[in-house]
C-alpha positions as CSV (number, residue, x, y, z in Angstrom):
1,M,-23.5,-15.7,-28.4
2,R,-21.0,-15.7,-25.5
3,R,-18.3,-13.1,-25.4
4,A,-15.5,-12.8,-22.4
5,G,-15.5,-10.0,-20.5
6,F,-15.2,-8.1,-17.5
7,G,-17.7,-10.2,-15.6
8,L,-20.2,-9.2,-12.6
9,R,-18.1,-10.7,-10.3
10,S,-14.8,-9.3,-11.4
11,Q,-16.7,-5.9,-11.2
12,V,-18.1,-6.6,-7.7
13,I,-14.4,-7.7,-6.7
14,V,-13.4,-4.5,-8.1
15,L,-16.0,-2.3,-6.5
16,S,-15.2,-4.2,-3.3
17,S,-11.4,-2.8,-3.8
18,F,-12.9,0.5,-2.2
19,L,-13.2,-1.0,0.9
20,L,-9.3,-0.8,0.9
21,L,-9.9,3.0,1.5
22,L,-11.1,2.1,5.2
23,P,-8.0,1.6,6.8
24,W,-6.8,4.8,4.9
25,L,-9.8,6.7,6.6
26,G,-9.2,5.0,9.8
27,Y,-5.8,6.1,10.1
28,E,-6.5,9.6,9.2
29,Y,-8.8,9.2,12.3
30,V,-6.2,8.3,14.4
31,W,-3.7,10.3,13.4
32,E,-6.6,13.4,14.0
33,M,-7.0,11.8,17.5
34,E,-3.2,11.7,17.9
35,K,-2.8,15.3,17.7
36,Y,-5.5,16.1,19.9
37,L,-3.9,14.1,22.7
38,R,-0.4,15.7,21.7
39,K,-2.1,19.0,22.4
40,G,-3.6,17.7,25.7
41,Q,-0.2,16.4,26.7
42,E,1.4,19.6,25.6
43,K,-1.2,21.2,28.3
44,T,-0.5,18.9,31.0
45,L,3.1,19.6,30.6
46,V,2.9,23.1,30.8
47,G,0.9,22.5,33.8
48,T,3.5,20.5,35.6
49,T,5.9,23.2,34.9
50,R,3.5,26.1,36.2
51,A,2.7,23.9,39.4
52,L,6.4,23.7,40.0
53,A,7.3,27.1,39.1
54,T,4.7,28.1,42.0
55,A,6.6,26.3,44.6
56,L,9.8,28.0,43.5
57,H,8.4,31.8,43.0
58,E,9.3,34.7,45.7
59,R,12.2,32.4,47.3
60,P,15.5,34.3,46.6
61,K,17.5,32.3,48.7
62,L,17.6,29.3,46.3
63,F,18.9,31.6,43.6
64,D,21.4,33.8,45.7
65,S,24.0,31.4,46.4
66,Q,23.9,30.1,42.9
67,A,25.3,33.4,41.3
68,S,22.1,33.8,39.4
69,F,22.3,37.9,39.8
70,L,25.2,38.1,37.5
71,E,24.6,39.8,34.3
72,Q,26.8,37.6,32.3
73,V,28.4,34.1,32.6
74,V,31.6,33.1,30.6
75,K,32.3,29.3,30.1
76,G,35.5,28.7,31.6
77,R,35.6,31.6,33.7
78,D,32.4,30.6,35.4
79,L,32.5,26.9,36.6
80,Y,29.4,24.7,36.8
81,A,30.1,21.8,39.4
82,Y,28.6,18.9,37.8
83,N,26.7,16.4,39.7
84,I,29.1,13.0,40.2
85,N,27.1,9.9,40.4
86,G,29.5,8.2,42.8
87,P,32.7,8.8,45.1
88,I,35.9,9.5,43.1
89,K,39.3,8.1,44.4
90,L,41.9,10.6,44.9
91,D,44.5,8.4,42.8
92,G,45.8,10.9,39.7
93,Q,44.4,8.0,37.5
94,F,41.6,9.7,36.4
95,N,39.4,6.1,36.3
96,E,36.4,7.5,38.0
97,W,36.3,10.6,35.4
98,Q,36.1,8.8,32.2
99,L,32.4,9.1,32.2
100,Y,32.5,12.8,32.6
101,R,35.4,13.1,29.9
102,P,33.5,15.1,27.5
103,L,32.7,17.7,30.0
104,F,36.3,18.9,30.4
105,W,37.0,22.4,29.6
106,S,40.3,23.0,27.8
107,Y,42.4,25.9,28.6
108,D,45.0,27.3,26.2
109,Q,47.1,30.4,25.4
110,H,44.1,32.5,25.6
111,Y,43.9,31.8,29.5
112,L,48.0,32.6,29.9
113,H,49.2,35.5,32.0
114,P,50.7,37.0,30.7
115,A,49.5,36.9,27.1
116,N,51.9,35.3,25.2
117,L,51.2,34.9,21.2
118,D,54.1,32.4,20.9
119,H,53.2,30.3,23.4
120,H,52.9,26.4,22.5
121,G,50.7,23.9,23.9
122,N,53.3,21.9,24.8
123,D,54.6,24.7,27.2
124,L,51.3,24.5,29.1
125,S,48.1,23.8,28.6
126,F,45.6,21.8,30.8
127,S,41.9,20.4,30.8
128,H,40.0,21.0,33.6
129,M,36.5,20.1,35.2
130,V,34.5,20.3,38.6
131,G,31.7,18.3,40.0
132,K,29.7,17.9,42.9
133,F,29.5,14.7,45.2
134,E,27.3,15.0,48.4
135,R,29.2,17.4,50.5
136,H,32.2,18.1,48.5
137,L,33.4,20.0,44.9
138,Y,35.8,18.0,43.3
139,A,38.3,19.2,41.0
140,V,40.6,17.6,38.5
141,F,43.4,19.1,36.3
142,E,45.1,17.1,33.0
143,V,48.5,19.5,32.4
144,Q,50.5,19.4,29.9
145,D,53.9,20.9,30.3
146,D,56.9,20.3,28.8
147,H,59.5,20.6,31.9
148,L,58.0,19.6,35.5
149,F,59.7,21.0,38.5
150,Y,58.7,19.7,41.8
151,R,59.2,21.8,45.0
152,P,62.6,21.0,46.5
153,A,62.8,18.9,49.6
154,N,64.1,21.2,51.8
155,S,63.0,24.5,50.1
156,L,60.6,27.1,52.2
157,S,59.0,28.5,49.0
158,V,56.0,27.1,47.4
159,T,56.1,29.2,44.6
160,R,59.7,28.4,43.0
161,N,58.3,25.4,41.2
162,D,55.2,23.9,39.3
163,H,52.0,24.5,41.4
164,L,48.4,24.7,41.9
165,K,46.7,27.9,43.1
166,I,43.1,27.9,44.3
167,A,41.0,31.0,45.1
168,F,37.4,31.4,46.1
169,Q,35.5,33.5,47.9
170,S,34.5,32.2,51.3
171,E,31.3,31.9,53.0
172,V,32.1,35.7,54.8
173,G,32.9,36.8,51.5
174,E,36.6,37.2,51.9
175,L,39.5,36.0,49.0
176,K,40.9,33.2,50.1
177,T,43.9,31.6,48.2
178,Y,45.7,28.4,48.4
179,I,48.7,26.7,46.8
180,I,49.5,23.3,46.1
181,A,53.1,22.7,45.5
182,P,53.9,18.6,45.9
183,K,57.4,17.9,46.2
184,N,56.8,14.4,44.4
185,D,54.1,12.3,43.6
186,G,51.4,11.3,45.6
187,W,49.3,13.0,48.6
188,I,49.2,16.9,48.2
189,T,48.8,19.5,50.9
190,A,47.3,22.7,50.2
191,Y,48.9,25.6,52.1
192,D,47.4,29.1,52.6
193,E,49.1,31.6,50.8
194,M,49.0,34.1,53.2
195,D,50.7,32.4,56.3
196,L,51.5,29.0,54.3
197,R,49.7,26.9,57.1
198,P,48.6,23.6,55.6
199,T,44.7,23.2,55.1
200,P,43.9,19.7,55.6
201,Q,40.4,20.2,54.5
202,I,42.1,20.2,50.8
203,Q,43.1,16.9,49.7
204,G,44.2,15.3,46.6
205,H,46.6,13.6,44.6
206,F,49.2,14.6,42.3
207,Q,50.6,12.2,39.8
208,H,53.2,13.1,36.8
209,T,52.4,11.7,33.3
210,A,54.3,11.4,29.9
211,Q,52.8,14.9,28.9
212,G,53.0,16.5,32.2
213,Y,50.8,15.7,35.4
214,N,47.5,15.0,36.9
215,I,46.1,16.7,39.8
216,E,42.9,15.4,41.7
217,L,41.5,17.4,44.9
218,R,38.2,18.0,46.7
219,L,37.3,20.4,49.3
220,P,34.6,21.1,51.5
221,L,31.3,22.8,50.1
222,T,31.1,24.6,53.5
223,M,34.4,26.5,52.5
224,L,32.9,27.9,49.2
225,G,31.4,31.1,48.5
226,K,29.9,32.0,45.1
227,K,33.2,32.4,43.3
228,L,36.2,29.7,42.5
229,G,39.0,30.1,40.2
230,F,42.4,27.9,39.5
231,A,45.4,28.8,38.2
232,I,48.4,26.4,37.0
233,V,51.7,27.9,37.3
234,D,54.6,26.8,35.3
235,W,57.9,27.8,36.5
236,D,60.8,26.4,34.5
237,G,63.7,28.1,36.7
238,K,64.7,31.3,37.8
239,D,66.0,32.6,35.0
240,Q,62.6,31.7,32.9
241,T,59.6,33.8,32.9
242,V,56.9,32.1,35.1
243,K,53.9,31.2,33.1
244,T,50.5,31.4,34.6
245,M,47.5,29.9,33.1
246,S,44.0,30.5,35.0
247,T,40.3,30.4,34.6
248,S,39.9,33.7,35.9
249,N,41.8,36.6,37.6
250,L,42.6,35.1,41.2
251,N,44.2,38.3,42.8
252,D,40.9,40.4,42.2
253,L,37.7,39.2,44.0
254,N,35.9,40.8,41.7
255,Q,37.1,39.5,38.7
256,L,37.2,35.8,40.2
257,G,35.0,33.3,38.6
258,S,31.5,32.4,39.9
259,V,31.0,29.0,40.6
260,L,27.5,26.9,40.1
261,V,26.6,24.2,42.5
262,P,23.4,22.4,41.5
263,S,21.2,23.5,44.7
264,P,20.6,20.7,47.1
265,E,17.3,22.4,48.4
266,I,16.0,22.7,44.7
267,E,16.7,19.5,44.0
268,R,14.8,17.9,47.0
269,I,11.5,20.0,45.8
270,V,12.2,18.9,42.2
271,K,12.9,15.0,43.1
272,G,9.3,15.2,44.7
273,M,8.2,15.8,40.7
274,G,10.3,12.7,39.7
275,H,7.0,10.6,40.0
276,S,5.0,12.4,37.5
277,G,6.4,11.0,34.9
278,S,8.2,13.9,33.1
279,R,12.1,14.9,33.6
280,I,12.4,18.2,35.2
281,W,15.1,20.7,35.1
282,V,15.8,24.2,36.9
283,V,17.7,26.6,35.2
284,D,18.7,29.8,36.3
285,N,18.6,33.2,34.5
286,H,21.8,32.2,32.7
287,H,20.4,28.8,31.4
288,R,22.6,27.0,33.9
289,V,21.0,23.8,35.5
290,L,20.4,24.1,38.9
291,A,18.5,21.1,39.5
292,Q,17.7,18.2,37.6
293,S,15.0,15.0,38.5
294,G,14.0,12.0,36.4
295,D,15.0,10.4,33.1
296,I,13.9,11.3,29.5
297,K,13.7,7.5,28.7
298,H,11.4,6.6,31.2
299,A,9.5,10.2,30.5
300,D,6.5,8.7,28.7
301,G,4.1,11.2,30.7
302,V,1.0,10.0,32.3
303,W,-0.5,8.6,28.9
304,A,1.9,5.7,29.1
305,N,0.0,5.0,32.6
306,S,-3.2,4.4,31.0
307,L,-1.6,1.3,29.2
308,E,-0.8,-0.3,32.2
309,D,-4.0,-2.5,32.0
310,A,-3.1,-3.6,28.6
311,K,-0.3,-5.7,30.1
312,Q,-2.8,-8.0,32.0
313,S,-3.3,-11.7,31.0
314,K,-4.3,-11.9,27.1
315,S,-7.5,-13.5,25.9
316,W,-7.1,-16.3,23.1
317,W,-8.1,-13.4,20.8
318,E,-5.6,-11.5,21.9
319,S,-3.0,-14.0,22.0
320,I,-4.1,-14.5,17.8
321,E,-3.8,-10.9,17.3
322,H,-0.6,-10.8,19.0
323,T,1.0,-13.6,17.2
324,Y,-0.2,-13.2,13.5
325,L,-1.9,-9.7,12.9
326,H,0.5,-7.4,15.0
327,P,3.3,-8.4,12.8
328,L,1.4,-7.4,9.9
329,Y,0.2,-4.3,11.4
330,Y,4.1,-3.1,12.5
331,L,5.2,-3.7,8.8
332,I,3.0,-0.1,8.8
333,L,3.6,1.2,12.0
334,T,6.4,2.1,14.1
335,R,7.0,1.2,17.6
336,P,8.3,4.1,20.0
337,A,11.5,3.5,20.6
338,D,13.2,2.7,24.0
339,E,16.2,3.4,23.3
340,F,17.6,7.0,21.5
341,I,20.3,9.7,21.9
342,D,19.4,12.3,24.7
343,E,21.7,15.3,23.5
344,T,20.8,17.0,27.1
345,Y,21.9,14.0,29.2
346,D,24.5,16.0,31.2
347,N,24.1,19.4,30.0
348,A,25.1,22.2,32.4
349,A,23.0,24.6,30.4
350,L,20.2,24.5,28.5
351,E,19.3,26.0,25.5
352,G,16.0,26.1,23.3
353,P,13.2,28.5,22.3
354,H,11.1,27.6,25.1
355,I,13.4,28.0,27.4
356,R,14.4,31.9,26.2
357,A,10.8,32.4,26.4
358,A,10.3,31.3,29.7
359,L,13.2,33.7,30.8
360,S,11.6,36.8,29.0
361,G,8.5,35.7,31.2
362,Q,6.0,33.5,29.0
363,A,5.3,29.9,29.4
364,H,6.0,28.1,26.2
365,S,6.3,24.9,24.6
366,H,8.5,23.0,21.9
367,W,8.8,20.0,20.2
368,R,11.9,18.4,18.8
369,L,13.5,15.4,17.3
370,T,16.3,13.4,18.8
371,P,19.7,13.5,16.9
372,D,18.8,10.0,16.1
373,K,15.2,10.6,14.8
374,K,13.9,8.0,16.7
375,A,12.1,10.0,19.5
376,V,10.2,13.0,19.7
377,I,10.4,15.1,22.9
378,L,8.1,17.7,24.4
379,S,9.4,20.3,26.5
380,A,7.4,23.0,28.2
381,A,9.0,26.0,30.3
382,Y,7.7,28.1,32.9
383,P,9.3,31.3,34.4
384,I,10.4,31.3,38.1
385,W,9.2,34.8,39.4
386,I,11.4,36.8,42.4
387,D,10.0,40.4,42.7
388,D,8.6,40.9,39.4
389,Q,12.2,39.5,37.9
390,V,12.4,36.2,36.2
391,M,15.4,34.3,38.3
392,G,15.1,31.1,36.3
393,A,12.8,28.6,34.6
394,V,11.3,25.2,35.4
395,I,11.3,23.0,32.3
396,A,9.6,19.7,31.8
397,E,10.3,17.3,29.1
398,E,8.4,13.9,28.1
399,T,8.5,12.0,24.9
400,T,5.5,11.3,22.8
401,N,6.2,7.5,23.0
402,G,2.9,7.3,25.8
403,V,0.6,9.0,22.9
404,R,2.2,6.8,20.1
405,S,1.7,3.6,21.8
406,I,-2.0,4.9,22.6
407,R,-2.1,5.6,18.8
408,N,-0.8,2.4,17.8
409,K,-3.0,0.6,20.3
410,A,-6.1,2.4,18.7
411,L,-4.7,1.6,15.2
412,E,-4.4,-2.1,16.0
413,K,-7.8,-2.4,17.1
414,L,-9.1,-0.3,14.2
415,F,-7.2,-2.7,11.9
416,T,-8.7,-5.7,13.5
417,V,-12.2,-4.4,13.0
418,I,-11.4,-3.2,9.6
419,L,-9.9,-6.4,8.2
420,A,-13.0,-8.4,9.6
421,V,-15.3,-6.1,8.0
422,M,-13.5,-6.2,4.6
423,L,-13.3,-9.8,4.8
424,I,-17.0,-10.2,5.5
425,G,-18.0,-7.6,3.1
426,T,-16.0,-9.0,0.5
427,L,-17.2,-12.5,0.8
428,T,-20.7,-11.3,1.2
429,L,-20.5,-9.5,-2.0
430,F,-18.7,-12.1,-4.1
431,F,-21.2,-15.0,-2.8
432,F,-23.8,-12.1,-3.8
433,A,-22.5,-11.5,-7.2
434,T,-21.8,-15.6,-7.9
435,R,-25.6,-15.9,-7.1
436,I,-26.7,-13.2,-9.4
437,S,-24.2,-14.1,-12.2
438,S,-25.5,-18.0,-12.1
439,R,-28.8,-17.2,-12.1
440,I,-28.2,-14.7,-15.4
441,R,-25.9,-17.4,-16.9
442,R,-28.7,-20.0,-16.6
443,L,-31.3,-17.6,-18.0
444,R,-28.9,-16.9,-21.1
445,D,-28.4,-20.7,-21.4
446,L,-32.0,-21.5,-21.5
447,A,-32.7,-18.5,-23.9
448,E,-29.9,-20.2,-26.2
449,Q,-31.1,-23.7,-25.8
450,A,-34.7,-22.4,-27.0
451,I,-33.7,-21.2,-30.2
452,D,-31.4,-22.7,-32.8
453,P,-28.9,-21.0,-34.9
454,Q,-31.4,-21.3,-37.9
455,G,-33.9,-19.3,-35.7
456,R,-36.5,-22.3,-35.0
457,V,-38.0,-22.5,-31.7
458,L,-36.8,-25.7,-29.9
459,G,-38.6,-25.2,-26.5
460,D,-39.9,-23.3,-23.9
461,I,-38.3,-21.3,-21.1
462,E,-39.1,-22.3,-17.6
463,S,-40.3,-19.1,-16.2
464,S,-38.6,-18.4,-12.4
465,Q,-40.7,-17.6,-9.5
466,A,-38.3,-15.3,-8.3
467,G,-39.9,-11.6,-7.2
468,D,-36.9,-9.4,-8.2
469,E,-35.7,-8.1,-11.3
470,I,-34.0,-11.4,-12.7
471,G,-37.4,-13.3,-12.0
472,D,-39.1,-10.6,-14.0
473,L,-36.6,-10.7,-17.0
474,S,-37.1,-14.4,-16.9
475,R,-41.0,-14.2,-17.3
476,S,-40.4,-12.1,-20.0
477,F,-38.1,-14.1,-22.0
478,A,-40.5,-17.1,-21.3
479,N,-43.2,-15.0,-22.6
480,I,-41.3,-13.9,-25.5
481,V,-40.4,-17.3,-26.6
482,G,-43.6,-18.7,-26.3
483,R,-45.1,-15.9,-28.4
484,L,-42.4,-16.6,-30.9
485,G,-42.7,-20.4,-31.0
486,G,-46.3,-20.0,-31.9
487,Y,-45.4,-17.3,-34.9
488,T,-42.8,-19.7,-35.9
489,H,-45.0,-22.8,-36.1
490,Y,-47.8,-20.8,-37.9
491,L,-45.0,-19.9,-40.5
492,E,-43.6,-23.5,-40.6
493,N,-47.0,-24.7,-41.6
494,M,-48.2,-22.0,-43.9
495,S,-46.8,-23.8,-47.1
496,S,-48.6,-26.9,-46.4
497,R,-51.9,-25.1,-45.4
498,L,-51.1,-22.9,-48.8
499,S,-50.8,-26.0,-51.0
500,H,-53.4,-27.7,-49.5
501,E,-55.7,-25.0,-49.9
502,L,-54.7,-23.8,-53.2
503,R,-54.8,-27.1,-54.6
504,T,-58.4,-27.5,-55.3
505,P,-59.2,-24.2,-57.0
506,V,-56.3,-24.6,-59.1
507,A,-57.8,-27.8,-60.6
508,V,-61.0,-26.1,-60.9
509,V,-59.4,-23.5,-62.9
510,R,-57.2,-25.6,-65.0
511,S,-60.3,-28.1,-65.8
512,S,-62.2,-25.1,-67.3
513,L,-59.6,-23.9,-69.2
514,E,-59.1,-27.3,-70.6
515,S,-62.7,-27.5,-71.3
516,L,-62.8,-23.9,-72.7
517,Q,-59.9,-25.0,-75.1
518,L,-62.1,-28.0,-76.6
519,D,-64.4,-24.9,-77.9
520,E,-63.8,-22.7,-80.9
521,L,-62.0,-19.9,-80.0
522,N,-60.6,-17.1,-82.3
523,T,-56.9,-16.3,-82.1
524,E,-57.2,-13.4,-79.2
525,Q,-59.3,-15.7,-77.3
526,K,-56.5,-18.6,-77.7
527,K,-53.8,-16.2,-76.9
528,Y,-55.7,-15.3,-73.7
529,V,-56.4,-19.0,-72.8
530,E,-52.8,-20.1,-73.4
531,R,-51.4,-17.3,-70.8
532,A,-54.0,-18.7,-68.3
533,S,-52.9,-22.1,-68.7
534,E,-49.3,-21.1,-68.3
535,G,-49.9,-19.2,-65.1
536,V,-51.9,-22.1,-63.7
537,S,-48.7,-24.4,-64.6
538,R,-46.5,-22.5,-62.7
539,L,-48.9,-22.2,-59.7
540,N,-49.5,-26.1,-59.8
541,K,-45.4,-26.1,-60.0
542,I,-45.5,-23.9,-56.8
543,I,-47.8,-25.8,-55.1
544,T,-46.2,-29.2,-55.9
545,T,-43.0,-27.6,-54.3
546,M,-44.6,-26.5,-51.2
547,S,-46.1,-30.2,-50.9
548,E,-42.5,-31.5,-51.5
549,A,-41.2,-29.5,-48.6
550,T,-44.3,-30.6,-46.3
551,R,-43.9,-34.1,-47.2
552,L,-40.1,-34.4,-46.7
553,E,-40.7,-32.9,-43.2
554,Q,-43.7,-35.7,-42.5
555,S,-41.4,-38.5,-44.2
556,I,-38.6,-37.6,-42.0
557,A,-40.5,-37.9,-39.1
558,H,-41.5,-41.3,-40.0
559,A,-38.4,-42.7,-41.5
560,D,-36.7,-46.2,-40.9
561,R,-33.0,-45.8,-40.7
562,Q,-30.7,-48.4,-42.5
563,R,-27.1,-48.8,-43.1
564,F,-26.3,-48.0,-46.7
565,D,-22.8,-47.1,-48.5
566,L,-22.5,-43.6,-49.3
567,T,-19.9,-43.9,-51.8
568,H,-22.4,-46.2,-53.8
569,V,-25.2,-43.7,-53.6
570,M,-23.1,-41.0,-54.8
571,S,-21.6,-42.7,-57.8
572,G,-25.0,-43.5,-58.7
573,C,-26.1,-39.9,-58.6
574,M,-23.3,-38.6,-60.3
575,Q,-23.5,-41.0,-63.1
576,G,-27.6,-40.1,-63.3
577,Y,-26.4,-36.4,-63.6
578,Q,-23.5,-36.7,-66.2
579,F,-26.7,-38.4,-68.3
580,T,-29.2,-36.1,-67.3
581,Y,-27.2,-32.9,-68.1
582,P,-24.7,-33.6,-70.7
583,Q,-24.0,-29.9,-71.5
584,Q,-22.6,-29.7,-68.1
585,A,-19.1,-30.8,-67.2
586,F,-18.4,-32.4,-63.7
587,T,-15.0,-32.9,-62.5
588,L,-15.6,-35.9,-59.8
589,D,-13.1,-37.0,-56.8
590,I,-15.1,-39.5,-55.1
591,C,-13.2,-42.1,-52.9
592,K,-13.0,-45.9,-53.8
593,Q,-13.9,-47.1,-50.3
594,S,-17.2,-47.8,-48.7
595,I,-18.4,-45.2,-46.5
596,E,-21.4,-46.6,-44.7
597,L,-23.8,-44.4,-43.0
598,D,-27.1,-44.8,-40.9
599,G,-29.9,-42.9,-42.5
600,V,-32.0,-43.4,-45.6
601,P,-30.2,-43.3,-49.0
602,E,-33.3,-42.0,-50.8
603,F,-33.1,-38.9,-48.9
604,I,-29.3,-38.5,-49.5
605,A,-29.9,-38.5,-53.2
606,Q,-32.9,-36.1,-52.6
607,L,-29.9,-33.8,-50.9
608,L,-27.8,-34.4,-53.9
609,D,-30.3,-33.2,-56.2
610,K,-31.0,-30.2,-54.5
611,I,-27.3,-28.8,-54.2
612,I,-26.5,-30.1,-57.6
613,S,-29.3,-28.2,-58.9
614,N,-28.6,-25.4,-57.3
615,A,-25.1,-25.5,-58.8
616,L,-26.3,-25.7,-62.5
617,E,-28.3,-22.7,-61.5
618,F,-25.7,-20.5,-60.6
619,A,-22.8,-22.1,-62.4
620,T,-20.8,-20.1,-65.0
621,P,-21.6,-21.5,-68.6
622,E,-18.8,-23.7,-69.8
623,T,-17.2,-24.2,-66.3
624,P,-17.2,-27.4,-64.5
625,I,-18.8,-28.5,-61.2
626,A,-16.6,-30.2,-59.0
627,V,-17.7,-33.0,-56.2
628,S,-15.5,-34.7,-54.3
629,L,-16.2,-37.3,-51.4
630,S,-13.6,-38.2,-48.7
631,E,-13.5,-39.5,-45.3
632,N,-11.9,-39.2,-42.1
633,D,-12.1,-41.2,-38.7
634,K,-15.3,-40.4,-38.1
635,H,-17.0,-38.6,-40.7
636,A,-17.6,-38.2,-44.6
637,L,-16.9,-35.0,-46.3
638,L,-18.9,-34.3,-49.4
639,V,-17.7,-31.0,-50.9
640,I,-19.8,-29.3,-54.2
641,S,-18.2,-26.0,-55.5
642,N,-19.0,-24.3,-59.0
643,Y,-17.7,-21.2,-60.5
644,G,-20.6,-18.2,-60.3
645,P,-21.6,-15.5,-58.0
646,A,-20.4,-15.2,-54.4
647,L,-23.4,-15.5,-51.8
648,P,-24.3,-12.2,-49.7
649,E,-21.8,-11.6,-47.3
650,K,-24.0,-11.3,-44.2
651,I,-26.4,-14.0,-45.3
652,G,-24.6,-16.8,-43.4
653,E,-26.4,-19.6,-42.1
654,H,-30.1,-18.1,-43.3
655,I,-29.1,-19.1,-46.7
656,F,-30.6,-22.8,-45.8
657,D,-33.8,-21.3,-44.0
658,S,-37.1,-21.8,-45.6
659,M,-38.4,-19.2,-48.1
660,V,-34.8,-17.6,-48.7
661,S,-33.6,-16.9,-52.1
662,V,-30.8,-15.1,-53.3
663,R,-31.4,-15.2,-56.8
664,T,-31.4,-12.1,-59.0
665,Q,-34.5,-10.9,-61.1
666,A,-32.8,-12.3,-64.5
667,M,-33.1,-15.7,-62.7
668,Q,-36.8,-15.7,-61.7
669,K,-37.8,-17.7,-65.1
670,Q,-38.9,-20.7,-63.0
671,P,-40.8,-20.1,-59.6
672,H,-38.5,-20.4,-56.8
673,L,-39.6,-20.3,-53.2
674,G,-36.2,-21.0,-51.6
675,L,-36.8,-24.5,-50.6
676,G,-34.3,-26.2,-52.1
677,L,-31.4,-25.8,-49.7
678,Y,-33.8,-25.9,-46.9
679,I,-34.8,-29.4,-47.7
680,A,-31.0,-30.1,-48.2
681,R,-30.5,-29.1,-44.4
682,L,-33.6,-30.9,-43.4
683,I,-31.9,-33.9,-44.7
684,C,-28.2,-33.1,-43.2
685,D,-29.9,-32.6,-39.6
686,F,-32.0,-36.1,-39.9
687,H,-28.6,-38.0,-40.5
688,H,-26.8,-35.8,-37.6
689,G,-24.6,-34.2,-39.9
690,K,-23.7,-30.5,-40.8
691,I,-23.9,-28.4,-44.1
692,M,-22.0,-25.2,-44.8
693,A,-22.1,-22.6,-47.5
694,R,-19.0,-20.4,-48.4
695,N,-17.6,-18.2,-50.9
696,T,-14.4,-19.4,-52.6
697,E,-12.2,-17.2,-54.9
698,H,-14.5,-18.0,-58.3
699,G,-17.5,-19.1,-56.7
700,V,-19.6,-20.6,-54.0
701,E,-18.7,-24.3,-52.0
702,M,-21.1,-26.3,-50.4
703,S,-19.8,-29.0,-47.6
704,L,-21.5,-31.5,-45.9
705,T,-20.2,-33.7,-42.9
706,L,-21.9,-36.8,-42.1
707,P,-20.8,-39.2,-39.3
708,K,-19.8,-42.5,-40.2
709,I,-21.2,-45.7,-38.2
């Protein structure tokens, strides 16, 4: 019996799904490899900072002029000159300063002298920035002033008007102050505050605006020492208080703010490291940037160089990978971003745990995500020592894009190999399972065809010559079916042999009893002779029944088929039954049309005899036996039903087997070998029909389906 279920091929396919674990294992392996690569990159970057710091150790002159010896740096007071990428046109328009606008520092009432808590920003405030380009220091002021007072045309004084005051420490350590008091918009002149002599080295431009005025100026770096300060003086009339807003105290050299100009000498040293694939920073011990080299967006480290070879011409297989497989892989993988936000691009001071550790004397590294989370930046810092004192630190930064590119390259190769292994493995397992299942199905079909539903052995099973377990199973089945066929043949012929062997002794016993009855017997002897005669009669009836089945089988084997009318045969048989069994009621529903069959009408009559006899024997007294004959396009349908006891539930098709009887002990008045329905089935099979028995609500129904011509 076939049963739908989870087949061998389906099981193999499910088991092969475990191959999907291979990509996960491969990814975990590559992830571990990436961690070791990151460790290697970290060690390499620390080595880079140590090498550069070694070149800066014990060179105090690099830091003396950068005010690195200050104890504290205050933003706004201590100024930082940012590197400017190009020359600045002094026209008061600030066009070249737009890129540096975020670096402007705003000065408000907190920088006002004298202090005035009622001061408003519209009265006086300014934004300011200093920058360095080549050999000049540039300064820009965007002043907000509600009343602009120019210097009068014929005035000798330079302070009875709005003006800019500059103070710095000269190279020889003196405090130098200059005043810029424009008479109108345009080119400006700086006057030495001591003797009011013009100082042509200080150049600039003054331009009034709707909010106040703008000032751009520049002065040679050679004039500057370590300190610098600016003050915007607001003069609103002789009766008004002069307001001064300054970056620091310009009258006292000790209180003057410092100025940090990126060191050209350190920049030259650092520039040599620009080819290391890292961005290099050098900061002083106040975290202020002394020099910087490299671009973090191109700082992939030495790992990226290892991928250069991969950019050569591609083979046909690499082209297939690139065109078809890589888009699939990168649904999972992420490519390193070429563009990302660099928050330290133009910082004047750097912060971070690695810098704090380096300025405390310990080399340290630090990982961080960019603000847009598109890249991971590795930073390493190493201290710069001068006389056992940390004077600054070297910071090197790289992205992990190089390592991630190597990881992606490894995963691409790994996924390709795993994909090929999974494809080949799955196909191999599928074809193997298909071959196994087909052999098993063939063996199943042979086994089902060897024995019919009634248990008769119809043929042999061809044994397989394969040396595996399925071959052994096939040979075992063939052996079992062969032995079962021999045993079945013995049983099938047992009745004919018994009837043949018993007939002679029964005849001898019967003739002996008949001879004995001719003699004078007393009453007791007659009684025993009659009992013996009844037994011999019963035994003879059994032999007759067994012979009938044997004869029928032999007749069927040699019968000649003919065309006959089933309706005519049925009508004749039923008339005979009604005459033979007048005490039994029959209800007939026989169609009037002729139903022609190919077969033997005498066999059909014998079949009806067996079924009607069976129905009469089991029918409940005074209940009719219903007989109907109908047809459809291809078959004739004969149904005979009776009221009476039901068939056992599990007997099924075995009711038509030889030597099977469901009669109770009370019904065994006549000898029965269970051959009636067996003969009916033989006749039905001869006519290529089908006979079935089923329980109805009140009894049993026999139905025959016979093919029409």
